[in-house]
C-alpha positions as a Markdown table, in Angstrom:
| # | Residue | x | y | z |
|---|---|---|---|---|
| 1 | Met | -7.1 | 34.1 | -16.8 |
| 2 | Lys | -10.8 | 33.3 | -17.3 |
| 3 | Trp | -11.3 | 31.6 | -14.1 |
| 4 | Phe | -10.1 | 35.1 | -12.3 |
| 5 | Trp | -12.7 | 36.8 | -14.1 |
| 6 | Arg | -14.7 | 34.8 | -13.5 |
| 7 | Tyr | -14.7 | 33.4 | -10.4 |
| 8 | Ala | -12.2 | 35.6 | -8.7 |
| 9 | Phe | -12.4 | 38.9 | -10.0 |
| 10 | Pro | -16.3 | 40.0 | -8.7 |
| 11 | Val | -14.2 | 38.8 | -5.2 |
| 12 | Val | -12.3 | 41.4 | -5.5 |
| 13 | Phe | -14.4 | 44.0 | -6.9 |
| 14 | Gly | -16.7 | 43.2 | -4.1 |
| 15 | Leu | -14.1 | 43.5 | -1.1 |
| 16 | Leu | -13.4 | 47.0 | -2.9 |
| 17 | Ile | -16.6 | 48.5 | -2.9 |
| 18 | Tyr | -17.1 | 47.1 | 0.8 |
| 19 | Phe | -13.7 | 48.2 | 2.1 |
| 20 | Ser | -14.1 | 51.3 | -0.2 |
| 21 | Ile | -17.8 | 52.4 | 1.2 |
| 22 | Arg | -16.3 | 51.5 | 5.4 |
| 23 | Leu | -12.9 | 53.7 | 4.4 |
| 24 | Ile | -16.0 | 56.9 | 3.2 |
| 25 | Thr | -18.5 | 55.9 | 6.2 |
| 26 | Asp | -16.2 | 55.1 | 9.2 |
| 27 | Thr | -13.8 | 58.6 | 7.6 |
| 28 | Asn | -17.2 | 60.6 | 8.2 |
| 29 | Asp | -18.3 | 58.7 | 11.5 |
| 30 | Gly | -14.1 | 58.8 | 12.8 |
| 31 | Thr | -15.0 | 54.8 | 13.9 |
| 32 | Lys | -12.3 | 52.1 | 13.2 |
| 33 | Phe | -14.1 | 49.4 | 11.0 |
| 34 | Trp | -12.2 | 46.7 | 12.1 |
| 35 | Leu | -12.4 | 47.3 | 16.0 |
| 36 | Arg | -16.3 | 46.3 | 15.4 |
| 37 | Pro | -17.8 | 42.9 | 15.9 |
| 38 | Trp | -15.9 | 40.6 | 13.3 |
| 39 | Lys | -19.6 | 39.1 | 13.2 |
| 40 | Leu | -21.2 | 42.3 | 11.4 |
| 41 | Asn | -17.8 | 42.2 | 8.9 |
| 42 | Ala | -18.8 | 39.1 | 8.2 |
| 43 | Ile | -22.4 | 40.0 | 7.4 |
| 44 | Glu | -21.5 | 42.7 | 5.1 |
| 45 | Ile | -19.0 | 41.2 | 3.7 |
| 46 | Phe | -20.4 | 38.3 | 2.7 |
| 47 | Phe | -23.8 | 39.7 | 1.1 |
| 48 | Val | -21.4 | 42.3 | -0.6 |
| 49 | Val | -19.9 | 39.7 | -1.9 |
| 50 | Leu | -22.8 | 38.1 | -2.9 |
| 51 | Val | -25.0 | 40.8 | -4.9 |
| 52 | Thr | -21.5 | 41.5 | -6.5 |
| 53 | Cys | -20.9 | 38.0 | -7.9 |
| 54 | Leu | -24.8 | 38.1 | -8.6 |
| 55 | Thr | -24.7 | 41.5 | -10.6 |
| 56 | Leu | -21.0 | 41.0 | -12.3 |
| 57 | Pro | -22.5 | 38.8 | -14.5 |
| 58 | Phe | -25.7 | 40.1 | -15.5 |
| 59 | Val | -22.9 | 43.1 | -16.2 |
| 60 | Asn | -21.1 | 41.8 | -18.6 |
| 61 | Lys | -24.2 | 40.3 | -20.1 |
| 62 | Leu | -25.5 | 43.9 | -20.7 |
| 63 | Val | -21.6 | 44.5 | -22.3 |
| 64 | Gln | -21.5 | 41.9 | -24.3 |
| 65 | Arg | -25.5 | 42.7 | -26.1 |
| 66 | Tyr | -24.8 | 46.2 | -26.2 |
| 67 | Ser | -21.2 | 45.6 | -28.1 |
| 68 | Arg | -22.8 | 43.3 | -30.4 |
| 69 | Gln | -25.2 | 45.9 | -32.0 |
| 70 | Gln | -24.0 | 48.1 | -34.5 |
| 71 | Arg | -24.3 | 51.6 | -34.2 |
| 72 | Ile | -23.3 | 54.2 | -34.8 |
| 73 | Phe | -21.3 | 56.2 | -31.7 |
| 74 | Ser | -24.2 | 59.4 | -30.0 |
| 75 | Val | -23.8 | 60.5 | -26.6 |
| 76 | Ala | -27.9 | 59.6 | -26.1 |
| 77 | Arg | -27.4 | 55.5 | -26.7 |
| 78 | Val | -23.9 | 56.3 | -24.0 |
| 79 | Met | -25.9 | 57.6 | -21.7 |
| 80 | Arg | -29.1 | 55.4 | -22.1 |
| 81 | Glu | -26.6 | 52.3 | -21.5 |
| 82 | Phe | -25.1 | 53.9 | -18.8 |
| 83 | Gly | -28.6 | 54.6 | -17.4 |
| 84 | Val | -29.7 | 50.9 | -17.8 |
| 85 | Ile | -26.3 | 49.4 | -15.8 |
| 86 | Leu | -27.2 | 52.0 | -13.0 |
| 87 | Leu | -30.6 | 50.9 | -12.4 |
| 88 | Val | -29.2 | 47.6 | -12.8 |
| 89 | Ala | -26.7 | 48.3 | -9.8 |
| 90 | Leu | -29.0 | 49.9 | -7.2 |
| 91 | Leu | -32.3 | 47.6 | -7.7 |
| 92 | Thr | -29.3 | 45.3 | -7.0 |
| 93 | Met | -27.2 | 46.8 | -4.3 |
| 94 | Asn | -30.4 | 48.9 | -2.5 |
| 95 | Pro | -32.1 | 45.6 | -1.3 |
| 96 | Ala | -28.5 | 44.2 | -0.2 |
| 97 | Leu | -28.5 | 47.3 | 1.7 |
| 98 | Phe | -31.3 | 46.9 | 4.2 |
| 99 | Leu | -31.1 | 43.5 | 4.2 |
| 100 | Ile | -27.5 | 44.0 | 5.8 |
| 101 | His | -28.6 | 47.3 | 8.3 |
| 102 | Tyr | -31.7 | 45.0 | 9.5 |
| 103 | Leu | -29.2 | 41.7 | 10.0 |
| 104 | Ile | -26.9 | 44.0 | 11.7 |
| 105 | Glu | -29.6 | 45.7 | 13.9 |
| 106 | Asp | -29.1 | 48.7 | 12.6 |
| 107 | Pro | -30.5 | 51.0 | 10.9 |
| 108 | Val | -30.0 | 52.8 | 7.6 |
| 109 | Thr | -29.1 | 57.2 | 7.5 |
| 110 | Trp | -29.0 | 59.0 | 4.6 |
| 111 | Ser | -25.2 | 59.3 | 5.0 |
| 112 | Asp | -25.3 | 55.2 | 4.8 |
| 113 | Phe | -28.1 | 55.2 | 1.8 |
| 114 | Ser | -26.1 | 58.2 | -0.1 |
| 115 | Ile | -22.6 | 56.7 | 0.1 |
| 116 | Ala | -23.3 | 53.1 | -0.7 |
| 117 | Asn | -25.1 | 54.5 | -3.9 |
| 118 | Val | -22.5 | 57.3 | -5.4 |
| 119 | Val | -19.5 | 54.4 | -4.3 |
| 120 | Val | -21.4 | 51.7 | -6.0 |
| 121 | Ala | -22.6 | 53.3 | -8.6 |
| 122 | Leu | -19.3 | 55.0 | -9.6 |
| 123 | Tyr | -17.2 | 51.4 | -9.3 |
| 124 | Val | -20.1 | 49.9 | -11.7 |
| 125 | Leu | -19.7 | 52.5 | -14.4 |
| 126 | Leu | -16.4 | 52.5 | -14.8 |
| 127 | Tyr | -16.4 | 48.9 | -15.2 |
| 128 | Tyr | -19.1 | 49.0 | -17.6 |
| 129 | Ser | -16.9 | 51.9 | -19.5 |
| 130 | Ile | -13.8 | 49.6 | -19.5 |
| 131 | Ala | -15.2 | 46.4 | -20.1 |
| 132 | Arg | -17.2 | 48.3 | -22.8 |
| 133 | Gly | -14.4 | 50.1 | -24.3 |
| 134 | Asn | -12.3 | 46.5 | -24.4 |
| 135 | Asn | -14.9 | 45.4 | -26.5 |
| 136 | Phe | -15.1 | 48.8 | -29.0 |
| 137 | Ile | -10.9 | 48.2 | -29.0 |
| 138 | Gln | -11.8 | 44.4 | -30.1 |
| 139 | Ala | -14.1 | 45.2 | -32.7 |
| 140 | Tyr | -11.6 | 48.0 | -34.2 |
| 141 | Ile | -8.8 | 44.9 | -34.1 |
| 142 | Asp | -10.7 | 42.6 | -35.6 |
| 143 | Gln | -12.3 | 45.2 | -38.4 |
| 144 | Gln | -8.4 | 46.6 | -38.9 |
| 145 | Leu | -7.8 | 42.8 | -39.7 |
| 146 | Lys | -10.4 | 41.9 | -41.9 |
| 147 | Leu | -9.8 | 45.1 | -43.6 |
| 148 | Glu | -6.2 | 44.1 | -44.3 |
| 149 | Arg | -7.2 | 40.9 | -45.4 |
| 150 | Leu | -9.6 | 42.0 | -48.0 |
| 151 | Thr | -6.7 | 44.3 | -49.1 |
| 152 | Asn | -4.4 | 41.1 | -49.5 |
| 153 | Asp | -7.7 | 39.2 | -51.3 |
| 154 | Gln | -7.7 | 42.5 | -53.9 |
| 155 | Leu | -4.3 | 42.7 | -54.5 |
| 156 | Gln | -4.1 | 38.8 | -54.8 |
| 157 | Thr | -6.8 | 38.8 | -57.2 |
| 158 | Glu | -4.5 | 41.7 | -58.9 |
| 159 | Leu | -1.2 | 39.9 | -59.2 |
| 160 | Lys | -3.7 | 37.0 | -61.1 |
| 161 | Phe | -5.2 | 38.9 | -63.5 |
| 162 | Leu | -1.8 | 40.9 | -64.4 |
| 163 | Lys | 0.1 | 37.7 | -64.7 |
| 164 | Ala | -2.8 | 36.0 | -66.8 |
| 165 | Gln | -2.3 | 39.5 | -69.3 |
| 166 | Tyr | 1.2 | 38.4 | -69.3 |
| 167 | His | 0.8 | 35.0 | -70.9 |
| 168 | Pro | -1.1 | 36.5 | -73.6 |
| 169 | His | 1.8 | 39.0 | -74.5 |
| 170 | Phe | 4.5 | 37.0 | -74.6 |
| 171 | Leu | 3.2 | 34.4 | -76.9 |
| 172 | Phe | 2.9 | 37.3 | -79.4 |
| 173 | Asn | 5.8 | 38.7 | -79.2 |
| 174 | Ala | 7.4 | 34.8 | -79.4 |
| 175 | Leu | 5.0 | 34.7 | -82.6 |
| 176 | Asn | 6.0 | 37.7 | -83.9 |
| 177 | Thr | 9.5 | 37.2 | -83.3 |
| 178 | Ile | 9.3 | 34.1 | -85.4 |
| 179 | Tyr | 7.7 | 35.2 | -88.2 |
| 180 | Phe | 10.2 | 37.4 | -89.0 |
| 181 | Gln | 12.5 | 35.2 | -88.5 |
| 182 | Met | 11.2 | 33.4 | -91.5 |
| 183 | Asp | 12.0 | 36.0 | -94.0 |
| 184 | Glu | 15.7 | 36.4 | -92.9 |
| 185 | Asp | 16.4 | 33.2 | -91.3 |
| 186 | Leu | 14.0 | 29.9 | -91.9 |
| 187 | Pro | 16.5 | 27.2 | -90.1 |
| 188 | Gly | 16.6 | 29.7 | -87.4 |
| 189 | Ala | 13.0 | 29.7 | -87.0 |
| 190 | Lys | 12.4 | 26.1 | -87.1 |
| 191 | Gln | 14.6 | 25.5 | -83.9 |
| 192 | Ser | 12.5 | 29.0 | -82.7 |
| 193 | Ile | 9.5 | 26.9 | -82.7 |
| 194 | Glu | 10.9 | 23.6 | -81.3 |
| 195 | Gln | 12.1 | 25.7 | -78.2 |
| 196 | Phe | 9.1 | 27.4 | -77.7 |
| 197 | Ser | 7.2 | 23.9 | -77.9 |
| 198 | Gly | 9.0 | 21.6 | -75.8 |
């Protein structure tokens, strides 16, 4: 499963971004991308997948970095994290957008620019939110397990303490019984001492 998330998922994620952009763009201008020359589609797919494969590991590192920080939840911090993730996504995607359009000899229009930026931003923020949420859940589970272990250790310690208290009381009660037994039944008291010691 680790192999899938490390190698296959970035490719699938890149293809999802590419086909979403194509769907929106082609719906706007009425073209069908599968009727275009395969070379144009291959260039676009290659660079979108390449940029995704290069960007997602960096986003994952940011997820791990932000997850290690033990701070109280605040909206400002979440917005700052989203801002950093958006900046990373847009700084890697926009140069690729211009390179792709240069290679396919099609100038970048405002609609191309805005559609690509919105789609990439939405998908990357969705990915980041899910990954960060998974880390929150895992941290919560780990904290609950740690709390359960501490509670269990505390209960074991209390049980040992109670057992340690039980033994002296038992000893004093037995000695008290033998003491009063000596007045009434001396041979029985001797037998009780023998049983108690053996």
